[in-house]
PDB file of N, CA, C and O in Angstrom:
ATOM      1  N   ARG A   1       0.813  -1.194   0.030  1.00  0.00           N
ATOM      2  CA  ARG A   1      -0.153   0.013  -0.069  1.00  0.00           C
ATOM      3  C   ARG A   1       0.680   1.206   0.117  1.00  0.00           C
ATOM      4  O   ARG A   1       0.232   2.277  -0.294  1.00  0.00           O
ATOM      5  N   LYS A   2       1.995   1.162   0.761  1.00  0.00           N
ATOM      6  CA  LYS A   2       2.873   2.386   0.996  1.00  0.00           C
ATOM      7  C   LYS A   2       3.303   2.593  -0.661  1.00  0.00           C
ATOM      8  O   LYS A   2       3.008   3.611  -1.288  1.00  0.00           O
ATOM      9  N   GLN A   3       4.030   1.471  -1.225  1.00  0.00           N
ATOM     10  CA  GLN A   3       4.198   1.753  -2.612  1.00  0.00           C
ATOM     11  C   GLN A   3       3.268   2.481  -3.485  1.00  0.00           C
ATOM     12  O   GLN A   3       3.567   3.481  -4.137  1.00  0.00           O
ATOM     13  N   ALA A   4       2.060   1.879  -3.450  1.00  0.00           N
ATOM     14  CA  ALA A   4       1.037   2.552  -4.205  1.00  0.00           C
ATOM     15  C   ALA A   4       0.771   4.064  -4.213  1.00  0.00           C
ATOM     16  O   ALA A   4       0.679   4.784  -5.207  1.00  0.00           O
ATOM     17  N   THR A   5       0.657   4.440  -2.821  1.00  0.00           N
ATOM     18  CA  THR A   5       0.651   5.455  -2.156  1.00  0.00           C
ATOM     19  C   THR A   5       1.825   6.648  -2.768  1.00  0.00           C
ATOM     20  O   THR A   5       1.672   7.758  -3.279  1.00  0.00           O
ATOM     21  N   GLU A   6       2.736   6.031  -2.522  1.00  0.00           N
ATOM     22  CA  GLU A   6       4.089   6.668  -3.075  1.00  0.00           C
ATOM     23  C   GLU A   6       3.978   7.101  -4.520  1.00  0.00           C
ATOM     24  O   GLU A   6       4.078   8.222  -5.019  1.00  0.00           O
ATOM     25  N   TYR A   7       3.721   5.791  -5.118  1.00  0.00           N
ATOM     26  CA  TYR A   7       3.516   6.102  -6.749  1.00  0.00           C
ATOM     27  C   TYR A   7       2.482   7.127  -7.162  1.00  0.00           C
ATOM     28  O   TYR A   7       2.666   7.952  -8.057  1.00  0.00           O
ATOM     29  N   SER A   8       1.602   7.036  -6.584  1.00  0.00           N
ATOM     30  CA  SER A   8       0.287   8.059  -6.831  1.00  0.00           C
ATOM     31  C   SER A   8       0.797   9.194  -6.507  1.00  0.00           C
ATOM     32  O   SER A   8       0.689  10.036  -7.399  1.00  0.00           O
ATOM     33  N   THR A   9       1.396   9.592  -5.414  1.00  0.00           N
ATOM     34  CA  THR A   9       1.930  10.905  -5.065  1.00  0.00           C
ATOM     35  C   THR A   9       3.023  11.326  -5.967  1.00  0.00           C
ATOM     36  O   THR A   9       3.124  12.528  -6.216  1.00  0.00           O
ATOM     37  N   SER A  10       3.785  10.553  -6.444  1.00  0.00           N
ATOM     38  CA  SER A  10       4.774  11.033  -7.224  1.00  0.00           C
ATOM     39  C   SER A  10       4.204  11.458  -8.664  1.00  0.00           C
ATOM     40  O   SER A  10       4.640  12.408  -9.315  1.00  0.00           O
ATOM     41  N   SER A  11       3.332  10.745  -8.996  1.00  0.00           N
ATOM     42  CA  SER A  11       2.678  11.136 -10.450  1.00  0.00           C
ATOM     43  C   SER A  11       2.073  12.310 -10.328  1.00  0.00           C
ATOM     44  O   SER A  11       2.455  13.294 -10.961  1.00  0.00           O
ATOM     45  N   SER A  12       0.942  12.335  -9.401  1.00  0.00           N
ATOM     46  CA  SER A  12       0.446  13.777  -9.014  1.00  0.00           C
ATOM     47  C   SER A  12       1.245  14.869  -8.820  1.00  0.00           C
ATOM     48  O   SER A  12       0.829  15.991  -9.105  1.00  0.00           O
ATOM     49  N   ASP A  13       2.672  14.632  -8.233  1.00  0.00           N
ATOM     50  CA  ASP A  13       3.559  15.636  -8.064  1.00  0.00           C
ATOM     51  C   ASP A  13       4.020  16.045  -9.222  1.00  0.00           C
ATOM     52  O   ASP A  13       4.286  17.239  -9.364  1.00  0.00           O
ATOM     53  N   ASP A  14       4.235  14.957 -10.466  1.00  0.00           N
ATOM     54  CA  ASP A  14       4.613  15.545 -11.796  1.00  0.00           C
ATOM     55  C   ASP A  14       3.724  16.285 -12.263  1.00  0.00           C
ATOM     56  O   ASP A  14       4.178  17.214 -12.930  1.00  0.00           O
ATOM     57  N   GLU A  15       2.246  16.226 -12.150  1.00  0.00           N
ATOM     58  CA  GLU A  15       1.481  16.924 -12.675  1.00  0.00           C
ATOM     59  C   GLU A  15       1.386  18.228 -12.123  1.00  0.00           C
ATOM     60  O   GLU A  15       1.099  19.108 -12.934  1.00  0.00           O
ATOM     61  N   PHE A  16       1.542  18.544 -11.027  1.00  0.00           N
ATOM     62  CA  PHE A  16       1.676  19.818 -10.190  1.00  0.00           C
ATOM     63  C   PHE A  16       2.807  20.569 -10.688  1.00  0.00           C
ATOM     64  O   PHE A  16       2.708  21.783 -10.865  1.00  0.00           O
ATOM     65  N   GLU A  17       4.028  19.843 -10.961  1.00  0.00           N
ATOM     66  CA  GLU A  17       4.939  20.363 -11.406  1.00  0.00           C
ATOM     67  C   GLU A  17       4.812  20.998 -12.777  1.00  0.00           C
ATOM     68  O   GLU A  17       5.159  22.158 -13.000  1.00  0.00           O
ATOM     69  N   SER A  18       4.289  20.166 -13.699  1.00  0.00           N
ATOM     70  CA  SER A  18       4.073  20.923 -14.930  1.00  0.00           C
ATOM     71  C   SER A  18       3.227  22.147 -15.071  1.00  0.00           C
ATOM     72  O   SER A  18       3.544  23.131 -15.740  1.00  0.00           O
ATOM     73  N   LYS A  19       1.917  21.978 -14.258  1.00  0.00           N
ATOM     74  CA  LYS A  19       1.127  23.044 -14.079  1.00  0.00           C
ATOM     75  C   LYS A  19       1.720  24.342 -13.783  1.00  0.00           C
ATOM     76  O   LYS A  19       1.516  25.313 -14.512  1.00  0.00           O
ATOM     77  N   PRO A  20       2.440  24.393 -12.749  1.00  0.00           N
ATOM     78  CA  PRO A  20       2.996  25.691 -12.398  1.00  0.00           C
ATOM     79  C   PRO A  20       3.787  26.228 -13.557  1.00  0.00           C
ATOM     80  O   PRO A  20       3.789  27.445 -13.744  1.00  0.00           O
ATOM     81  N   SER A  21       4.394  25.505 -14.275  1.00  0.00           N
ATOM     82  CA  SER A  21       5.358  26.082 -15.339  1.00  0.00           C
ATOM     83  C   SER A  21       4.544  26.778 -16.149  1.00  0.00           C
ATOM     84  O   SER A  21       4.779  27.948 -16.448  1.00  0.00           O
ATOM     85  N   LEU A  22       3.534  26.129 -16.567  1.00  0.00           N
ATOM     86  CA  LEU A  22       2.394  26.597 -17.617  1.00  0.00           C
ATOM     87  C   LEU A  22       1.887  27.718 -16.827  1.00  0.00           C
ATOM     88  O   LEU A  22       2.035  28.750 -17.481  1.00  0.00           O
ATOM     89  N   THR A  23       1.425  27.909 -15.851  1.00  0.00           N
ATOM     90  CA  THR A  23       0.991  29.254 -15.048  1.00  0.00           C
ATOM     91  C   THR A  23       2.031  30.080 -15.098  1.00  0.00           C
ATOM     92  O   THR A  23       1.818  31.201 -15.560  1.00  0.00           O
ATOM     93  N   HIS A  24       3.157  29.795 -14.721  1.00  0.00           N
ATOM     94  CA  HIS A  24       4.322  30.892 -14.814  1.00  0.00           C
ATOM     95  C   HIS A  24       4.353  31.424 -16.253  1.00  0.00           C
ATOM     96  O   HIS A  24       4.408  32.640 -16.440  1.00  0.00           O
ATOM     97  N   LYS A  25       4.326  30.675 -17.135  1.00  0.00           N
ATOM     98  CA  LYS A  25       4.623  31.287 -18.574  1.00  0.00           C
ATOM     99  C   LYS A  25       3.163  31.961 -18.968  1.00  0.00           C
ATOM    100  O   LYS A  25       3.136  32.789 -19.878  1.00  0.00           O
ATOM    101  N   ALA A  26       2.268  31.692 -18.452  1.00  0.00           N
ATOM    102  CA  ALA A  26       1.048  32.501 -18.802  1.00  0.00           C
ATOM    103  C   ALA A  26       0.923  33.824 -17.904  1.00  0.00           C
ATOM    104  O   ALA A  26       0.344  34.829 -18.318  1.00  0.00           O
ATOM    105  N   LYS A  27       1.511  33.735 -16.653  1.00  0.00           N
ATOM    106  CA  LYS A  27       1.694  35.010 -16.037  1.00  0.00           C
ATOM    107  C   LYS A  27       2.551  35.727 -16.448  1.00  0.00           C
ATOM    108  O   LYS A  27       2.456  36.934 -16.226  1.00  0.00           O
ATOM    109  N   ARG A  28       3.612  35.226 -17.146  1.00  0.00           N
ATOM    110  CA  ARG A  28       4.740  36.043 -17.667  1.00  0.00           C
ATOM    111  C   ARG A  28       4.164  36.739 -18.941  1.00  0.00           C
ATOM    112  O   ARG A  28       4.458  37.896 -19.238  1.00  0.00           O
ATOM    113  N   SER A  29       3.261  35.893 -19.725  1.00  0.00           N
ATOM    114  CA  SER A  29       2.901  36.337 -20.899  1.00  0.00           C
ATOM    115  C   SER A  29       1.962  37.614 -20.523  1.00  0.00           C
ATOM    116  O   SER A  29       2.052  38.630 -21.214  1.00  0.00           O
ATOM    117  N   ILE A  30       1.078  37.558 -19.446  1.00  0.00           N
ATOM    118  CA  ILE A  30       0.186  38.340 -19.189  1.00  0.00           C
ATOM    119  C   ILE A  30       0.929  39.764 -18.666  1.00  0.00           C
ATOM    120  O   ILE A  30       0.528  40.837 -19.117  1.00  0.00           O
ATOM    121  N   ARG A  31       1.828  39.723 -17.871  1.00  0.00           N
ATOM    122  CA  ARG A  31       2.694  40.846 -17.512  1.00  0.00           C
ATOM    123  C   ARG A  31       3.498  41.399 -18.652  1.00  0.00           C
ATOM    124  O   ARG A  31       3.787  42.595 -18.622  1.00  0.00           O
ATOM    125  N   ARG A  32       3.870  40.683 -19.608  1.00  0.00           N
ATOM    126  CA  ARG A  32       4.507  41.162 -20.932  1.00  0.00           C
ATOM    127  C   ARG A  32       3.301  42.277 -21.566  1.00  0.00           C
ATOM    128  O   ARG A  32       3.451  43.466 -21.847  1.00  0.00           O
ATOM    129  N   ARG A  33       2.079  41.424 -21.672  1.00  0.00           N
ATOM    130  CA  ARG A  33       1.163  42.060 -22.423  1.00  0.00           C
ATOM    131  C   ARG A  33       0.641  43.231 -21.841  1.00  0.00           C
ATOM    132  O   ARG A  33       0.357  44.200 -22.545  1.00  0.00           O
ATOM    133  N   ARG A  34       0.488  43.232 -20.613  1.00  0.00           N
ATOM    134  CA  ARG A  34       0.196  44.575 -19.587  1.00  0.00           C
ATOM    135  C   ARG A  34       1.102  45.481 -19.726  1.00  0.00           C
ATOM    136  O   ARG A  34       0.694  46.640 -19.803  1.00  0.00           O
ATOM    137  N   LYS A  35       2.414  45.263 -19.791  1.00  0.00           N
ATOM    138  CA  LYS A  35       3.585  45.830 -19.693  1.00  0.00           C
ATOM    139  C   LYS A  35       3.581  46.882 -21.176  1.00  0.00           C
ATOM    140  O   LYS A  35       3.820  48.086 -21.274  1.00  0.00           O
ATOM    141  N   LEU A  36       3.244  45.965 -22.118  1.00  0.00           N
ATOM    142  CA  LEU A  36       3.219  46.495 -23.700  1.00  0.00           C
ATOM    143  C   LEU A  36       1.912  47.631 -23.550  1.00  0.00           C
ATOM    144  O   LEU A  36       1.996  48.799 -23.932  1.00  0.00           O
ATOM    145  N   GLU A  37       0.948  47.146 -23.042  1.00  0.00           N
ATOM    146  CA  GLU A  37      -0.172  48.159 -23.041  1.00  0.00           C
ATOM    147  C   GLU A  37      -0.010  49.433 -22.190  1.00  0.00           C
ATOM    148  O   GLU A  37      -0.510  50.488 -22.579  1.00  0.00           O
ATOM    149  N   ARG A  38       0.691  49.355 -21.016  1.00  0.00           N
ATOM    150  CA  ARG A  38       1.184  50.505 -20.372  1.00  0.00           C
ATOM    151  C   ARG A  38       1.873  51.414 -21.322  1.00  0.00           C
ATOM    152  O   ARG A  38       1.487  52.528 -21.676  1.00  0.00           O
ATOM    153  N   GLU A  39       3.090  50.700 -21.733  1.00  0.00           N
ATOM    154  CA  GLU A  39       3.734  51.449 -22.778  1.00  0.00           C
ATOM    155  C   GLU A  39       3.106  52.066 -23.891  1.00  0.00           C
ATOM    156  O   GLU A  39       3.528  53.184 -24.187  1.00  0.00           O
ATOM    157  N   THR A  40       2.245  51.612 -24.531  1.00  0.00           N
ATOM    158  CA  THR A  40       1.560  52.095 -25.430  1.00  0.00           C
ATOM    159  C   THR A  40       0.453  53.261 -25.197  1.00  0.00           C
ATOM    160  O   THR A  40       0.031  54.151 -25.935  1.00  0.00           O
ATOM    161  N   LYS A  41       0.153  52.872 -23.825  1.00  0.00           N
ATOM    162  CA  LYS A  41      -0.618  54.210 -23.593  1.00  0.00           C
ATOM    163  C   LYS A  41       0.035  55.391 -22.969  1.00  0.00           C
ATOM    164  O   LYS A  41      -0.519  56.475 -22.782  1.00  0.00           O
ATOM    165  N   GLN A  42       1.382  55.058 -22.634  1.00  0.00           N
ATOM    166  CA  GLN A  42       2.266  56.181 -22.204  1.00  0.00           C
ATOM    167  C   GLN A  42       2.681  56.706 -23.412  1.00  0.00           C
ATOM    168  O   GLN A  42       2.650  57.937 -23.430  1.00  0.00           O
ATOM    169  N   LEU A  43       3.145  56.054 -24.654  1.00  0.00           N
ATOM    170  CA  LEU A  43       3.272  56.699 -25.856  1.00  0.00           C
ATOM    171  C   LEU A  43       2.029  57.439 -26.602  1.00  0.00           C
ATOM    172  O   LEU A  43       2.175  58.411 -27.344  1.00  0.00           O
ATOM    173  N   ILE A  44       0.745  56.810 -26.280  1.00  0.00           N
ATOM    174  CA  ILE A  44      -0.312  57.615 -26.767  1.00  0.00           C
ATOM    175  C   ILE A  44      -0.423  59.083 -26.300  1.00  0.00           C
ATOM    176  O   ILE A  44      -0.523  60.072 -27.026  1.00  0.00           O
ATOM    177  N   LYS A  45      -0.382  59.033 -24.827  1.00  0.00           N
ATOM    178  CA  LYS A  45      -0.299  60.274 -24.106  1.00  0.00           C
ATOM    179  C   LYS A  45       0.577  61.255 -24.357  1.00  0.00           C
ATOM    180  O   LYS A  45       0.270  62.447 -24.395  1.00  0.00           O
ATOM    181  N   GLN A  46       1.898  60.721 -24.571  1.00  0.00           N
ATOM    182  CA  GLN A  46       2.943  61.676 -25.063  1.00  0.00           C
ATOM    183  C   GLN A  46       2.561  62.254 -26.451  1.00  0.00           C
ATOM    184  O   GLN A  46       2.493  63.469 -26.635  1.00  0.00           O
ATOM    185  N   GLU A  47       2.334  61.409 -27.345  1.00  0.00           N
ATOM    186  CA  GLU A  47       1.805  62.043 -28.691  1.00  0.00           C
ATOM    187  C   GLU A  47       0.611  62.938 -28.700  1.00  0.00           C
ATOM    188  O   GLU A  47       0.400  63.701 -29.643  1.00  0.00           O
ATOM    189  N   GLU A  48      -0.199  62.852 -27.627  1.00  0.00           N
ATOM    190  CA  GLU A  48      -1.232  63.641 -27.659  1.00  0.00           C
ATOM    191  C   GLU A  48      -0.753  64.961 -26.891  1.00  0.00           C
ATOM    192  O   GLU A  48      -1.127  66.045 -27.338  1.00  0.00           O
ATOM    193  N   LEU A  49      -0.039  64.919 -25.891  1.00  0.00           N
ATOM    194  CA  LEU A  49       0.605  66.000 -25.364  1.00  0.00           C
ATOM    195  C   LEU A  49       1.480  67.004 -26.526  1.00  0.00           C
ATOM    196  O   LEU A  49       1.343  68.223 -26.630  1.00  0.00           O
ATOM    197  N   LYS A  50       2.299  66.232 -27.256  1.00  0.00           N
ATOM    198  CA  LYS A  50       2.973  66.935 -28.283  1.00  0.00           C
ATOM    199  C   LYS A  50       2.035  67.531 -29.190  1.00  0.00           C
ATOM    200  O   LYS A  50       2.339  68.652 -29.595  1.00  0.00           O
ATOM    201  N   ARG A  51       0.972  67.032 -29.592  1.00  0.00           N
ATOM    202  CA  ARG A  51      -0.218  67.682 -30.500  1.00  0.00           C
ATOM    203  C   ARG A  51      -0.637  68.839 -29.793  1.00  0.00           C
ATOM    204  O   ARG A  51      -0.751  69.916 -30.379  1.00  0.00           O
ATOM    205  N   LEU A  52      -0.891  68.701 -28.494  1.00  0.00           N
ATOM    206  CA  LEU A  52      -1.516  69.737 -27.688  1.00  0.00           C
ATOM    207  C   LEU A  52      -0.647  70.961 -27.645  1.00  0.00           C
ATOM    208  O   LEU A  52      -1.003  72.087 -27.993  1.00  0.00           O
ATOM    209  N   HIS A  53       0.668  70.581 -27.126  1.00  0.00           N
ATOM    210  CA  HIS A  53       1.716  71.789 -27.415  1.00  0.00           C
ATOM    211  C   HIS A  53       1.899  72.306 -28.472  1.00  0.00           C
ATOM    212  O   HIS A  53       2.179  73.504 -28.439  1.00  0.00           O
ATOM    213  N   LYS A  54       1.818  71.650 -29.759  1.00  0.00           N
ATOM    214  CA  LYS A  54       2.106  72.215 -30.985  1.00  0.00           C
ATOM    215  C   LYS A  54       0.872  73.168 -31.114  1.00  0.00           C
ATOM    216  O   LYS A  54       1.040  74.376 -31.276  1.00  0.00           O
ATOM    217  N   ALA A  55      -0.397  72.592 -31.037  1.00  0.00           N
ATOM    218  CA  ALA A  55      -1.699  73.488 -31.160  1.00  0.00           C
ATOM    219  C   ALA A  55      -1.475  74.756 -30.329  1.00  0.00           C
ATOM    220  O   ALA A  55      -1.751  75.875 -30.762  1.00  0.00           O
ATOM    221  N   GLN A  56      -1.022  74.554 -29.262  1.00  0.00           N
ATOM    222  CA  GLN A  56      -1.202  75.898 -28.341  1.00  0.00           C
ATOM    223  C   GLN A  56      -0.083  76.770 -28.919  1.00  0.00           C
ATOM    224  O   GLN A  56      -0.343  77.973 -28.935  1.00  0.00           O
ATOM    225  N   ALA A  57       1.065  76.414 -29.377  1.00  0.00           N
ATOM    226  CA  ALA A  57       1.994  77.229 -29.799  1.00  0.00           C
ATOM    227  C   ALA A  57       1.435  78.018 -31.266  1.00  0.00           C
ATOM    228  O   ALA A  57       1.534  79.231 -31.455  1.00  0.00           O
ATOM    229  N   VAL A  58       0.869  77.095 -32.180  1.00  0.00           N
ATOM    230  CA  VAL A  58       0.286  77.680 -33.341  1.00  0.00           C
ATOM    231  C   VAL A  58      -0.677  78.927 -32.778  1.00  0.00           C
ATOM    232  O   VAL A  58      -0.634  80.071 -33.231  1.00  0.00           O
ATOM    233  N   GLN A  59      -1.499  78.504 -31.770  1.00  0.00           N
ATOM    234  CA  GLN A  59      -2.675  79.422 -31.355  1.00  0.00           C
ATOM    235  C   GLN A  59      -2.063  80.704 -30.919  1.00  0.00           C
ATOM    236  O   GLN A  59      -2.502  81.739 -31.419  1.00  0.00           O
ATOM    237  N   ARG A  60      -1.126  80.758 -30.068  1.00  0.00           N
ATOM    238  CA  ARG A  60      -0.427  81.710 -29.655  1.00  0.00           C
ATOM    239  C   ARG A  60       0.341  82.532 -30.675  1.00  0.00           C
ATOM    240  O   ARG A  60       0.523  83.740 -30.521  1.00  0.00           O
ATOM    241  N   GLN A  61       0.803  81.822 -31.762  1.00  0.00           N
ATOM    242  CA  GLN A  61       1.410  82.770 -32.918  1.00  0.00           C
ATOM    243  C   GLN A  61       0.218  83.464 -33.797  1.00  0.00           C
ATOM    244  O   GLN A  61       0.365  84.546 -34.366  1.00  0.00           O
ATOM    245  N   LEU A  62      -0.910  82.739 -33.827  1.00  0.00           N
ATOM    246  CA  LEU A  62      -1.986  83.299 -34.629  1.00  0.00           C
ATOM    247  C   LEU A  62      -2.491  84.498 -33.769  1.00  0.00           C
ATOM    248  O   LEU A  62      -2.882  85.441 -34.456  1.00  0.00           O
ATOM    249  N   GLU A  63      -2.575  84.681 -32.360  1.00  0.00           N
ATOM    250  CA  GLU A  63      -3.058  85.513 -31.708  1.00  0.00           C
ATOM    251  C   GLU A  63      -2.080  86.835 -31.742  1.00  0.00           C
ATOM    252  O   GLU A  63      -2.495  87.993 -31.698  1.00  0.00           O
ATOM    253  N   GLU A  64      -0.678  86.434 -31.831  1.00  0.00           N
ATOM    254  CA  GLU A  64       0.334  87.526 -31.881  1.00  0.00           C
ATOM    255  C   GLU A  64       0.178  88.178 -33.326  1.00  0.00           C
ATOM    256  O   GLU A  64       0.294  89.390 -33.508  1.00  0.00           O
ATOM    257  N   LEU A  65      -0.087  87.295 -34.298  1.00  0.00           N
ATOM    258  CA  LEU A  65      -0.296  87.742 -35.803  1.00  0.00           C
ATOM    259  C   LEU A  65      -1.490  88.761 -35.752  1.00  0.00           C
ATOM    260  O   LEU A  65      -1.423  89.883 -36.254  1.00  0.00           O
ATOM    261  N   GLU A  66      -2.616  88.254 -35.082  1.00  0.00           N
ATOM    262  CA  GLU A  66      -3.895  89.032 -35.051  1.00  0.00           C
ATOM    263  C   GLU A  66      -3.501  90.486 -34.411  1.00  0.00           C
ATOM    264  O   GLU A  66      -3.874  91.506 -34.992  1.00  0.00           O
ATOM    265  N   GLU A  67      -2.791  90.556 -33.283  1.00  0.00           N
ATOM    266  CA  GLU A  67      -2.367  91.691 -32.661  1.00  0.00           C
ATOM    267  C   GLU A  67      -1.790  92.486 -33.630  1.00  0.00           C
ATOM    268  O   GLU A  67      -2.405  93.449 -34.089  1.00  0.00           O
ATOM    269  N   ARG A  68      -0.598  92.172 -34.018  1.00  0.00           N
ATOM    270  CA  ARG A  68       0.166  92.634 -35.062  1.00  0.00           C
ATOM    271  C   ARG A  68      -0.851  93.531 -36.324  1.00  0.00           C
ATOM    272  O   ARG A  68      -0.736  94.736 -36.551  1.00  0.00           O
ATOM    273  N   GLN A  69      -1.631  92.779 -36.884  1.00  0.00           N
ATOM    274  CA  GLN A  69      -2.642  93.146 -37.863  1.00  0.00           C
ATOM    275  C   GLN A  69      -3.240  94.346 -37.290  1.00  0.00           C
ATOM    276  O   GLN A  69      -3.214  95.459 -37.817  1.00  0.00           O
ATOM    277  N   ARG A  70      -3.883  93.990 -35.964  1.00  0.00           N
ATOM    278  CA  ARG A  70      -4.790  95.361 -35.610  1.00  0.00           C
ATOM    279  C   ARG A  70      -3.953  96.495 -35.507  1.00  0.00           C
ATOM    280  O   ARG A  70      -4.436  97.556 -35.901  1.00  0.00           O
ATOM    281  N   ALA A  71      -2.698  96.499 -35.021  1.00  0.00           N
ATOM    282  CA  ALA A  71      -1.725  97.587 -34.729  1.00  0.00           C
ATOM    283  C   ALA A  71      -1.599  98.198 -36.004  1.00  0.00           C
ATOM    284  O   ALA A  71      -1.819  99.389 -36.224  1.00  0.00           O
ATOM    285  N   LEU A  72      -1.255  97.387 -36.806  1.00  0.00           N
ATOM    286  CA  LEU A  72      -0.900  97.669 -38.227  1.00  0.00           C
ATOM    287  C   LEU A  72      -2.067  98.501 -38.968  1.00  0.00           C
ATOM    288  O   LEU A  72      -1.790  99.528 -39.587  1.00  0.00           O
ATOM    289  N   GLU A  73      -3.368  98.017 -38.878  1.00  0.00           N
ATOM    290  CA  GLU A  73      -4.545  98.688 -39.281  1.00  0.00           C
ATOM    291  C   GLU A  73      -4.717  99.944 -38.772  1.00  0.00           C
ATOM    292  O   GLU A  73      -5.083 100.861 -39.507  1.00  0.00           O
ATOM    293  N   ILE A  74      -4.465 100.132 -37.412  1.00  0.00           N
ATOM    294  CA  ILE A  74      -4.718 101.450 -36.885  1.00  0.00           C
ATOM    295  C   ILE A  74      -3.481 102.577 -37.299  1.00  0.00           C
ATOM    296  O   ILE A  74      -3.577 103.799 -37.413  1.00  0.00           O
ATOM    297  N   PHE A  75      -2.440 101.800 -37.454  1.00  0.00           N
ATOM    298  CA  PHE A  75      -1.139 102.604 -38.055  1.00  0.00           C
ATOM    299  C   PHE A  75      -1.484 103.224 -39.446  1.00  0.00           C
ATOM    300  O   PHE A  75      -1.197 104.394 -39.703  1.00  0.00           O
ATOM    301  N   GLY A  76      -2.189 102.294 -40.446  1.00  0.00           N
ATOM    302  CA  GLY A  76      -2.698 102.707 -41.576  1.00  0.00           C
ATOM    303  C   GLY A  76      -3.625 103.692 -41.601  1.00  0.00           C
ATOM    304  O   GLY A  76      -3.601 104.623 -42.406  1.00  0.00           O
ATOM    305  N   VAL A  77      -4.474 103.529 -40.727  1.00  0.00           N
ATOM    306  CA  VAL A  77      -5.601 104.696 -40.669  1.00  0.00           C
ATOM    307  C   VAL A  77      -5.101 106.032 -40.459  1.00  0.00           C
ATOM    308  O   VAL A  77      -5.508 107.000 -41.102  1.00  0.00           O
ATOM    309  N   LYS A  78      -4.061 106.098 -39.399  1.00  0.00           N
ATOM    310  CA  LYS A  78      -3.487 107.115 -39.042  1.00  0.00           C
ATOM    311  C   LYS A  78      -2.786 107.979 -40.068  1.00  0.00           C
ATOM    312  O   LYS A  78      -2.906 109.190 -40.250  1.00  0.00           O
ATOM    313  N   LEU A  79      -1.940 106.996 -40.774  1.00  0.00           N
ATOM    314  CA  LEU A  79      -1.199 107.413 -42.139  1.00  0.00           C
ATOM    315  C   LEU A  79      -2.212 107.923 -43.043  1.00  0.00           C
ATOM    316  O   LEU A  79      -2.086 109.105 -43.362  1.00  0.00           O
ATOM    317  N   GLU A  80      -3.236 107.245 -43.542  1.00  0.00           N
ATOM    318  CA  GLU A  80      -4.296 107.946 -44.470  1.00  0.00           C
ATOM    319  C   GLU A  80      -4.778 109.380 -44.213  1.00  0.00           C
ATOM    320  O   GLU A  80      -4.832 110.271 -45.061  1.00  0.00           O
ATOM    321  N   ARG A  81      -5.126 109.475 -42.899  1.00  0.00           N
ATOM    322  CA  ARG A  81      -5.538 110.641 -42.303  1.00  0.00           C
ATOM    323  C   ARG A  81      -4.758 111.907 -42.681  1.00  0.00           C
ATOM    324  O   ARG A  81      -5.218 112.903 -43.239  1.00  0.00           O
ATOM    325  N   GLU A  82      -3.154 111.636 -42.172  1.00  0.00           N
ATOM    326  CA  GLU A  82      -2.439 112.370 -42.467  1.00  0.00           C
ATOM    327  C   GLU A  82      -2.139 112.831 -43.844  1.00  0.00           C
ATOM    328  O   GLU A  82      -1.944 114.011 -44.135  1.00  0.00           O
ATOM    329  N   LEU A  83      -2.112 111.851 -44.663  1.00  0.00           N
ATOM    330  CA  LEU A  83      -2.215 111.982 -46.078  1.00  0.00           C
ATOM    331  C   LEU A  83      -3.153 113.029 -46.641  1.00  0.00           C
ATOM    332  O   LEU A  83      -2.867 113.956 -47.398  1.00  0.00           O
ATOM    333  N   ARG A  84      -4.341 112.698 -46.119  1.00  0.00           N
ATOM    334  CA  ARG A  84      -5.446 113.670 -46.560  1.00  0.00           C
ATOM    335  C   ARG A  84      -5.599 114.996 -45.902  1.00  0.00           C
ATOM    336  O   ARG A  84      -6.435 115.838 -46.230  1.00  0.00           O
ATOM    337  N   GLY A  85      -4.702 115.115 -44.924  1.00  0.00           N
ATOM    338  CA  GLY A  85      -4.600 116.049 -44.079  1.00  0.00           C
ATOM    339  C   GLY A  85      -5.742 116.273 -43.035  1.00  0.00           C
ATOM    340  O   GLY A  85      -6.254 117.387 -42.930  1.00  0.00           O
ATOM    341  N   GLU A  86      -6.079 115.387 -42.384  1.00  0.00           N
ATOM    342  CA  GLU A  86      -7.398 115.233 -41.601  1.00  0.00           C
ATOM    343  C   GLU A  86      -6.861 115.234 -40.228  1.00  0.00           C
ATOM    344  O   GLU A  86      -7.669 115.314 -39.302  1.00  0.00           O
ATOM    345  N   SER A  87      -5.573 115.152 -39.974  1.00  0.00           N
ATOM    346  CA  SER A  87      -5.052 115.113 -38.891  1.00  0.00           C
ATOM    347  C   SER A  87      -5.793 115.736 -37.645  1.00  0.00           C
ATOM    348  O   SER A  87      -5.266 115.700 -36.533  1.00  0.00           O
TER     349      SER A  87
END
């Protein structure tokens, strides 16, 4: 009986030994996938931030150009009045 018990225990031990290695591989695979997902999300956020900063820079330049245009229009109106002698 002891031999039969030892034999069944050793075969069941073999089964348990193979399962953890599969589980370990599965866990490692899941970890890799999660890491890749995290890295991908970070890259997406970085790209979004770059686009946002670029858009903000363009918006600032546009506002500066509009301000210069207003100043030039005011200056042009003054020049026209002086040329007409309306000062």
